[in-house]
N, CA, C and O of each residue as an XYZ file, in Angstrom:
596
protein
N     -37.642     16.327    -48.054
C     -35.570     15.654    -48.010
C     -35.679     14.284    -48.209
O     -36.669     13.602    -47.943
N     -34.379     13.812    -48.800
C     -34.350     12.533    -48.947
C     -32.943     12.432    -48.273
O     -32.220     13.428    -48.293
N     -32.561     11.396    -47.738
C     -31.656     11.102    -47.373
C     -31.427      9.567    -47.611
O     -32.277      8.788    -47.179
N     -30.031      8.962    -48.451
C     -29.800      8.109    -49.016
C     -28.901      7.077    -49.084
O     -27.853      7.671    -49.337
N     -28.576      5.596    -49.003
C     -27.074      5.505    -49.143
C     -27.730      4.045    -49.154
O     -28.876      3.653    -48.933
N     -26.258      3.249    -49.583
C     -26.513      1.431    -49.772
C     -24.845      1.278    -49.187
O     -23.829      1.866    -48.817
N     -25.434      0.135    -49.417
C     -24.362     -0.916    -48.759
C     -24.470     -2.499    -49.624
O     -25.467     -3.079    -50.053
N     -23.246     -2.829    -49.656
C     -23.597     -4.559    -50.119
C     -22.871     -5.266    -49.159
O     -21.987     -4.909    -48.380
N     -23.514     -6.534    -49.405
C     -23.547     -7.155    -48.098
C     -23.309     -9.055    -48.689
O     -24.158     -9.500    -49.460
N     -22.326     -9.827    -48.309
C     -22.361    -10.938    -48.660
C     -22.996    -12.213    -47.716
O     -22.524    -13.175    -47.110
N     -24.551    -11.552    -47.994
C     -25.129    -12.502    -47.587
C     -26.383    -12.811    -48.883
O     -26.540    -11.812    -49.586
N     -27.173    -13.887    -49.239
C     -28.185    -13.453    -49.951
C     -29.155    -12.895    -49.347
O     -29.101    -12.859    -48.117
N     -30.390    -12.264    -50.089
C     -31.305    -11.542    -49.699
C     -32.665    -12.016    -48.840
O     -33.558    -11.237    -48.503
N     -32.654    -12.664    -48.711
C     -33.211    -14.011    -47.979
C     -33.047    -13.866    -46.896
O     -34.050    -13.923    -46.184
N     -31.913    -13.646    -46.350
C     -30.735    -13.602    -44.996
C     -30.906    -12.446    -43.863
O     -31.195    -12.395    -42.667
N     -30.500    -11.368    -45.118
C     -30.398     -9.989    -45.322
C     -31.972     -9.514    -44.365
O     -32.172     -9.028    -43.252
N     -33.172    -10.134    -45.924
C     -34.282     -9.800    -45.062
C     -35.257    -10.317    -43.706
O     -36.108     -9.683    -43.081
N     -34.645    -12.069    -43.489
C     -34.649    -11.780    -42.180
C     -34.121    -11.355    -41.245
O     -34.733    -11.428    -40.179
N     -32.831    -10.768    -41.271
C     -32.704     -9.744    -39.811
C     -33.729     -8.633    -39.846
O     -34.409     -8.347    -38.860
N     -33.840     -7.882    -41.266
C     -34.684     -6.710    -41.456
C     -35.681     -7.212    -40.707
O     -35.827     -6.990    -39.505
N     -36.365     -7.878    -41.375
C     -38.118     -8.319    -40.877
C     -37.709     -8.854    -39.013
O     -38.485     -8.507    -38.122
N     -36.896     -9.389    -38.804
C     -36.939     -9.287    -36.948
C     -36.937     -8.542    -36.068
O     -36.034     -8.142    -35.332
N     -38.496     -8.230    -36.158
C     -38.841     -6.580    -35.060
C     -38.274     -6.449    -33.912
O     -37.646     -5.491    -33.462
N     -38.649     -7.979    -33.209
C     -38.232     -7.995    -31.729
C     -37.157     -7.348    -31.701
O     -36.988     -6.284    -31.105
N     -35.881     -8.294    -32.725
C     -34.577     -7.646    -32.039
C     -34.158     -5.645    -32.501
O     -33.221     -5.003    -32.027
N     -35.223     -5.119    -33.534
C     -34.692     -3.799    -33.478
C     -35.668     -2.969    -32.573
O     -35.452     -1.758    -32.530
N     -37.009     -3.613    -31.641
C     -36.933     -3.294    -30.263
C     -36.408     -3.496    -29.499
O     -36.566     -2.722    -28.554
N     -35.562     -4.472    -29.340
C     -34.651     -4.165    -28.469
C     -33.536     -3.370    -28.347
O     -33.080     -2.960    -27.279
N     -32.978     -3.094    -29.750
C     -31.921     -2.649    -30.048
C     -32.638     -0.348    -29.913
O     -31.973      0.687    -29.949
N     -33.924     -0.544    -29.794
C     -34.474      0.427    -29.611
C     -34.442      0.689    -28.059
O     -33.613      1.440    -27.544
N     -35.369      0.042    -27.384
C     -34.561      0.319    -26.149
C     -33.454      0.694    -25.343
O     -33.275      1.566    -24.493
N     -32.445     -0.619    -26.074
C     -30.720      0.148    -25.687
C     -30.534      1.103    -25.884
O     -29.352      1.395    -25.701
N     -31.580      2.445    -26.443
C     -31.461      3.289    -27.347
C     -31.852      4.284    -26.372
O     -31.453      5.436    -26.543
N     -32.480      4.041    -25.505
C     -33.153      4.843    -24.463
C     -34.871      5.160    -25.194
O     -35.762      5.800    -24.635
N     -34.941      4.561    -26.435
C     -36.278      4.780    -26.534
C     -37.445      3.831    -26.218
O     -37.378      2.614    -26.388
N     -38.426      4.426    -25.784
C     -39.434      3.613    -25.197
C     -40.527      3.642    -26.467
O     -40.933      4.507    -27.243
N     -40.739      2.423    -26.278
C     -41.074      1.128    -27.784
C     -42.275      0.269    -27.337
O     -42.165     -0.630    -26.504
N     -43.593      0.652    -28.033
C     -44.606     -0.307    -27.975
C     -45.432     -1.149    -29.338
O     -46.152     -0.495    -30.092
N     -45.319     -1.980    -29.449
C     -45.802     -2.829    -30.100
C     -47.316     -2.703    -29.984
O     -47.708     -2.756    -28.819
N     -48.279     -2.547    -30.925
C     -49.500     -1.654    -31.229
C     -50.051     -2.968    -31.726
O     -50.782     -3.279    -30.785
N     -50.166     -4.034    -32.715
C     -50.726     -5.196    -33.116
C     -50.533     -6.468    -32.612
O     -50.051     -6.514    -31.480
N     -50.748     -7.356    -33.082
C     -50.617     -8.328    -32.422
C     -49.511     -9.064    -32.380
O     -49.158     -9.966    -31.621
N     -48.921     -8.465    -33.467
C     -47.591     -9.518    -33.750
C     -47.318    -10.774    -34.382
O     -46.483    -11.663    -34.214
N     -48.556    -10.516    -35.384
C     -48.770    -12.473    -35.697
C     -48.492    -11.966    -37.567
O     -48.122    -12.873    -38.314
N     -48.721    -10.364    -38.248
C     -48.493    -10.502    -39.693
C     -47.791     -9.028    -39.483
O     -48.173     -7.985    -38.953
N     -46.237     -9.551    -40.340
C     -44.823     -8.785    -40.041
C     -45.525     -7.703    -40.929
O     -45.189     -6.538    -40.720
N     -46.315     -7.915    -41.745
C     -47.191     -6.251    -42.772
C     -47.634     -5.934    -42.115
O     -47.233     -4.770    -42.091
N     -48.499     -6.062    -41.149
C     -49.302     -5.045    -40.427
C     -49.073     -4.443    -39.218
O     -49.863     -3.962    -38.405
N     -47.288     -4.583    -39.213
C     -46.648     -4.347    -38.145
C     -46.967     -2.661    -36.996
O     -46.288     -1.895    -37.679
N     -47.265     -2.173    -36.362
C     -47.005     -0.764    -35.916
C     -46.349     -1.031    -34.703
O     -46.017     -2.056    -34.107
N     -46.266      0.046    -34.524
C     -45.766      1.091    -33.035
C     -45.810      2.038    -32.197
O     -45.882      3.080    -32.849
N     -45.804      2.330    -30.728
C     -45.556      3.886    -30.712
C     -44.466      4.049    -30.439
O     -43.716      3.096    -30.651
N     -43.984      5.081    -29.959
C     -42.365      5.071    -30.250
C     -42.279      6.655    -29.688
O     -42.650      7.649    -30.313
N     -41.675      6.624    -28.307
C     -41.375      8.010    -27.559
C     -39.501      7.964    -27.835
O     -38.660      7.067    -27.779
N     -39.472      9.132    -28.080
C     -38.134      9.600    -27.932
C     -37.016     10.753    -27.410
O     -37.183     11.934    -27.106
N     -36.825     10.620    -27.415
C     -35.500     12.791    -27.624
C     -35.076     13.038    -28.728
O     -34.370     12.128    -29.163
N     -35.200     13.909    -29.406
C     -34.584     14.652    -30.211
C     -34.130     15.951    -30.391
O     -35.017     16.797    -30.503
N     -32.767     16.398    -30.458
C     -32.370     17.916    -30.072
C     -32.874     17.781    -29.094
O     -33.909     18.444    -29.154
N     -32.774     17.178    -27.903
C     -33.172     17.442    -26.491
C     -34.869     17.866    -26.407
O     -35.283     18.734    -25.640
N     -35.690     17.132    -27.285
C     -36.811     17.211    -26.630
C     -38.028     16.351    -27.012
O     -38.586     16.353    -28.109
N     -38.292     15.749    -26.131
C     -39.342     14.329    -26.183
C     -39.977     14.722    -27.690
O     -40.085     15.786    -28.300
N     -40.303     13.487    -27.950
C     -40.764     13.282    -28.908
C     -41.800     12.259    -29.637
O     -41.003     11.576    -30.280
N     -42.629     11.925    -29.824
C     -43.511     10.748    -29.878
C     -44.032     10.198    -31.356
O     -44.299     11.120    -32.127
N     -44.160      9.313    -31.709
C     -44.598      8.980    -33.136
C     -45.853      7.251    -33.330
O     -46.197      6.203    -32.782
N     -45.916      7.559    -33.753
C     -46.545      6.460    -34.376
C     -45.919      5.442    -34.772
O     -45.366      4.944    -33.791
N     -45.548      4.414    -36.410
C     -44.491      4.142    -37.140
C     -45.377      2.421    -37.425
O     -45.578      1.452    -36.693
N     -45.712      2.753    -38.886
C     -46.828      1.041    -39.163
C     -45.868      0.948    -40.646
O     -45.350      1.779    -41.392
N     -45.948     -0.383    -40.605
C     -45.010     -0.536    -41.923
C     -46.621     -0.859    -42.947
O     -47.746     -1.357    -42.910
N     -45.702     -0.179    -43.731
C     -46.648      0.271    -44.908
C     -46.287     -0.380    -46.934
O     -46.958     -0.195    -47.950
N     -45.023     -1.093    -46.724
C     -44.802     -2.030    -47.773
C     -43.867     -3.450    -47.014
O     -43.045     -3.398    -46.100
N     -44.276     -4.443    -47.654
C     -43.813     -5.498    -46.844
C     -43.606     -6.766    -48.397
O     -44.494     -7.588    -48.623
N     -42.779     -6.712    -48.968
C     -42.221     -7.773    -50.080
C     -40.680     -8.658    -50.035
O     -39.525     -8.589    -50.456
N     -41.677     -9.603    -49.119
C     -40.337    -10.935    -48.959
C     -39.432    -10.839    -49.671
O     -39.444    -10.684    -50.892
N     -38.691    -10.909    -49.070
C     -36.896    -10.561    -49.653
C     -36.431     -9.678    -51.135
O     -35.555     -9.679    -52.000
N     -38.012     -8.764    -50.632
C     -37.668     -7.372    -51.779
C     -37.131     -6.471    -50.991
O     -35.915     -6.290    -50.935
N     -38.431     -5.487    -49.956
C     -38.748     -4.879    -49.398
C     -39.187     -4.833    -47.747
O     -39.597     -5.777    -47.072
N     -38.994     -3.609    -47.380
C     -40.049     -3.143    -45.997
C     -40.081     -1.779    -46.381
O     -39.268     -1.019    -46.906
N     -41.347     -1.673    -45.938
C     -40.937      0.303    -45.446
C     -41.664      1.073    -44.834
O     -42.822      0.719    -45.055
N     -41.639      1.979    -44.148
C     -42.297      1.837    -43.065
C     -42.597      3.405    -43.338
O     -42.143      4.045    -44.286
N     -43.636      4.004    -42.100
C     -43.837      5.244    -42.191
C     -44.494      5.612    -40.800
O     -45.380      5.015    -40.188
N     -43.575      7.154    -40.368
C     -44.115      7.957    -38.816
C     -44.403      9.232    -39.135
O     -43.937      9.952    -40.018
N     -45.162      9.415    -38.376
C     -45.071     11.138    -38.150
C     -44.848     11.411    -37.083
O     -45.233     10.543    -36.299
N     -44.300     12.397    -36.554
C     -43.599     13.546    -35.228
C     -43.138     14.518    -35.472
O     -42.050     14.817    -35.964
N     -44.447     15.408    -34.930
C     -44.314     17.074    -34.886
C     -44.214     17.539    -35.897
O     -43.296     18.281    -36.247
N     -45.525     17.041    -36.823
C     -45.411     17.262    -38.072
C     -44.470     16.779    -38.983
O     -44.985     16.732    -40.100
N     -43.315     16.400    -38.983
C     -42.809     15.680    -39.874
C     -43.418     13.794    -40.265
O     -43.828     12.922    -39.499
N     -43.258     13.796    -41.444
C     -43.753     12.741    -42.163
C     -42.663     11.921    -42.342
O     -41.877     12.565    -43.036
N     -42.231     10.919    -42.104
C     -40.615     10.164    -42.086
C     -41.450      9.002    -43.323
O     -42.666      8.845    -43.435
N     -40.380      8.327    -44.119
C     -40.909      6.687    -44.711
C     -39.487      6.870    -45.226
O     -38.783      7.796    -45.629
N     -39.352      5.041    -44.949
C     -38.073      4.828    -44.540
C     -38.468      3.454    -45.477
O     -39.245      2.528    -45.244
N     -37.750      3.687    -46.420
C     -37.703      2.576    -47.297
C     -36.116      1.568    -47.372
O     -34.938      1.908    -47.266
N     -36.622      0.546    -47.548
C     -35.281     -0.954    -47.341
C     -35.435     -1.520    -48.604
O     -36.386     -2.300    -48.653
N     -34.495     -1.315    -50.170
C     -34.710     -2.497    -50.610
C     -33.719     -3.318    -50.821
O     -32.605     -2.826    -50.644
N     -33.784     -4.938    -51.295
C     -32.991     -5.458    -51.847
C     -33.107     -5.854    -53.007
O     -34.147     -6.095    -53.620
N     -31.819     -5.951    -53.419
C     -31.148     -6.242    -54.649
C     -30.429     -7.429    -55.064
O     -29.260     -7.048    -55.003
N     -30.420     -8.162    -55.298
C     -28.476     -9.548    -55.455
C     -28.357     -9.483    -56.935
O     -28.845    -10.149    -57.848
N     -27.207     -8.033    -56.850
C     -26.018     -8.007    -58.167
C     -25.722     -9.395    -58.759
O     -25.990     -9.811    -59.885
N     -24.988    -10.132    -57.540
C     -24.514    -11.748    -57.607
C     -25.238    -12.710    -56.985
O     -25.958    -12.678    -55.987
N     -24.906    -13.635    -57.794
C     -25.442    -15.140    -56.527
C     -24.861    -14.673    -55.000
O     -23.791    -14.105    -54.776
N     -25.677    -15.000    -54.226
C     -24.972    -15.069    -52.971
C     -25.001    -13.712    -52.120
O     -24.906    -13.632    -50.896
N     -25.149    -12.688    -53.015
C     -24.923    -11.212    -52.163
C     -25.934    -10.272    -52.488
O     -26.646    -10.437    -53.478
N     -26.105     -8.847    -51.379
C     -26.922     -8.603    -51.553
C     -26.871     -7.331    -51.589
O     -26.102     -6.964    -50.701
N     -27.533     -5.964    -52.482
C     -27.063     -4.695    -51.955
C     -28.118     -4.139    -51.645
O     -28.802     -4.122    -52.668
N     -28.816     -3.528    -50.578
C     -29.717     -3.081    -49.403
C     -29.363     -1.684    -49.506
O     -28.391     -1.285    -48.865
N     -30.360     -0.488    -50.593
C     -30.783      0.655    -50.174
C     -31.940      0.820    -49.772
O     -33.070      0.483    -50.125
N     -31.268      1.663    -48.604
C     -31.888      3.143    -47.478
C     -32.038      4.191    -48.038
O     -31.017      4.756    -48.429
N     -33.012      4.662    -48.216
C     -33.344      5.849    -48.425
C     -34.932      6.041    -46.997
O     -35.870      5.341    -46.614
N     -34.255      7.680    -46.632
C     -35.691      8.248    -45.877
C     -35.773     10.161    -46.573
O     -35.060     11.147    -46.762
N     -37.435      9.579    -46.741
C     -37.642     11.103    -46.856
C     -38.528     11.662    -46.104
O     -39.688     11.251    -46.123
N     -38.182     12.594    -45.388
C     -39.328     13.751    -44.189
C     -39.469     14.880    -45.184
O     -38.778     15.623    -45.881
N     -40.791     14.605    -44.866
C     -41.820     15.429    -45.509
C     -42.271     16.960    -44.430
O     -43.153     16.634    -43.636
N     -42.055     17.728    -44.350
C     -42.627     18.771    -43.417
C     -44.328     19.011    -43.834
O     -44.866     19.090    -44.939
N     -44.807     19.074    -42.655
C     -46.309     19.873    -42.719
C     -46.503     21.265    -41.821
O     -47.624     21.322    -41.316
N     -45.952     21.989    -41.630
C     -45.691     22.457    -40.493
C     -44.575     23.657    -40.775
O     -43.605     23.524    -41.522
N     -44.876     24.732    -40.101
C     -44.068     25.771    -40.582
C     -42.952     25.148    -39.281
O     -41.799     25.189    -39.712
N     -42.977     24.926    -38.699
C     -41.848     24.350    -37.657
C     -42.107     23.497    -38.169
O     -43.232     23.721    -38.616
N     -41.809     22.572    -38.444
C     -41.503     21.268    -39.002
C     -40.489     21.917    -40.366
O     -39.285     21.698    -40.502
N     -41.072     22.475    -40.979
C     -40.389     23.298    -41.826
C     -38.958     23.539    -41.591
O     -38.056     23.409    -42.418
N     -38.870     23.860    -40.513
C     -37.154     25.261    -39.691
C     -36.879     23.614    -39.272
O     -35.692     23.378    -39.493
N     -37.504     22.539    -38.801
C     -36.456     21.086    -38.316
C     -35.724     20.476    -39.694
O     -34.531     20.259    -39.907
N     -36.763     20.307    -40.446
C     -36.561     19.876    -42.381
C     -34.985     20.406    -42.610
O     -33.890     19.846    -42.656
N     -35.458     21.779    -42.729
C     -34.162     22.788    -43.550
C     -32.980     22.779    -42.774
O     -31.846     22.631    -43.229
N     -33.403     23.006    -41.123
C     -31.557     22.119    -40.432
C     -31.212     21.407    -41.280
O     -30.204     21.649    -41.944
N     -32.037     20.248    -41.486
C     -31.403     19.299    -41.490
C     -30.597     19.029    -42.559
O     -29.577     18.351    -42.437
N     -31.019     19.572    -43.764
C     -30.676     20.007    -44.798
C     -28.981     20.730    -44.821
O     -27.875     20.249    -45.068
N     -29.163     21.248    -44.673
C     -27.597     21.813    -43.547
C     -27.022     20.573    -43.379
O     -26.078     20.728    -44.154
N     -26.905     19.623    -43.011
C     -26.040     18.273    -42.663
C     -25.987     17.341    -43.083
O     -25.353     16.396    -42.614
N     -26.780     17.338    -44.307
C     -27.347     15.789    -45.167
C     -26.047     15.617    -45.592
O     -26.229     15.546    -46.807
N     -25.286     15.542    -45.484
C     -24.004     15.066    -46.003
C     -23.277     14.301    -44.587
O     -22.942     13.123    -44.459
N     -23.221     14.920    -44.051
C     -23.066     14.717    -42.770
C     -23.703     13.312    -42.180
O     -23.028     12.397    -41.709
N     -25.311     13.330    -42.318
C     -26.166     12.677    -41.991
C     -26.105     11.174    -42.893
O     -26.123     10.004    -42.511
N     -26.043     11.647    -43.936
C     -25.820     10.485    -45.248
C     -24.054      9.585    -45.025
O     -23.727      8.491    -45.486
N     -23.528     10.190    -44.486
C     -22.256      9.404    -43.830
C     -22.937      8.960    -42.501
O     -23.716      8.016    -42.632
N     -22.863      9.208    -41.886
C     -23.368      8.753    -40.949
C     -24.441      6.981    -41.106
O     -24.217      5.889    -40.584
N     -25.581      7.437    -42.057
C     -26.276      6.112    -42.535
C     -25.490      5.363    -42.950
O     -25.251      4.339    -42.309
N     -24.912      5.601    -44.015
C     -23.774      4.622    -44.463
C     -22.901      4.059    -43.941
O     -22.322      3.252    -44.668
N     -22.329      4.205    -42.325
C     -21.662      3.832    -41.420
C     -22.723      3.006    -40.700
O     -22.557      1.791    -40.589
N     -23.668      3.531    -40.270
C     -24.704      2.150    -39.621
C     -24.953      1.147    -40.712
O     -24.716     -0.042    -40.499
N     -25.212      1.377    -41.356
C     -25.204     -0.057    -42.480
C     -23.906     -0.784    -42.819
O     -23.930     -1.860    -43.418
N     -23.109     -0.370    -42.548
C     -21.920     -0.663    -42.711
C     -21.773     -2.106    -41.589
O     -21.353     -3.261    -41.665
N     -22.356     -1.272    -40.627
C     -22.254     -2.034    -38.983
C     -23.395     -3.283    -39.353
O     -23.129     -4.420    -38.961
N     -24.464     -3.074    -39.995
C     -25.651     -3.788    -40.116
C     -24.953     -4.843    -41.008
O     -24.882     -5.999    -40.591
N     -24.397     -4.489    -42.293
C     -23.716     -5.638    -43.338
C     -22.896     -6.235    -42.059
O     -23.430     -7.156    -41.442
N     -21.759     -5.803    -41.679
C     -21.061     -6.927    -40.898
C     -21.837     -7.856    -40.198
O     -21.681     -9.045    -40.475
N     -22.725     -7.497    -39.253
C     -23.353     -8.406    -38.382
C     -24.196     -9.279    -39.090
O     -24.539    -10.285    -38.470
N     -24.674     -9.121    -40.401
C     -25.663    -10.041    -40.909
C     -23.948    -11.122    -41.710
O     -24.003    -12.255    -41.232
N     -23.294    -11.048    -42.202
C     -21.660    -11.262    -42.628
C     -21.609    -12.405    -41.694
O     -21.562    -13.583    -42.049
N     -21.627    -11.799    -39.969
C     -21.116    -12.995    -39.283
C     -22.316    -13.265    -39.214
O     -22.499    -12.529    -40.184
N     -23.247    -13.599    -39.005
C     -24.136    -14.871    -38.802
C     -25.035    -13.973    -37.816
O     -26.020    -14.461    -37.262
């Protein structure tokens, strides 16, 4: 199951990438949403970043270990996590369509590994349009924050 969306940002790719790679800021945002997150690496190399994450989804506590699996300066960041039999890969790619502008494409690929996980992913398929619309709104908010500085 794959979800994707994209947005254009009036900032150059290096600025957008710097915001994406600001893992301290993302950790703080996660904590603000009642997500328990702990960094597992030394924090010196963003390409080797790993976290232990605990959160509630559909009324049930879940946990995952998330790690960076792709890190190309000013081009892309990819992360992978596994929770309750669902492997999730999030990939953010940046392209410069015009000087000083960035097109950000985000894809989320969920792969079930158990029967229970298949049922969960199947239920998400029914809400795919709504989920992609919410993803688009979040990307738009992120774009406005980057543009504002």
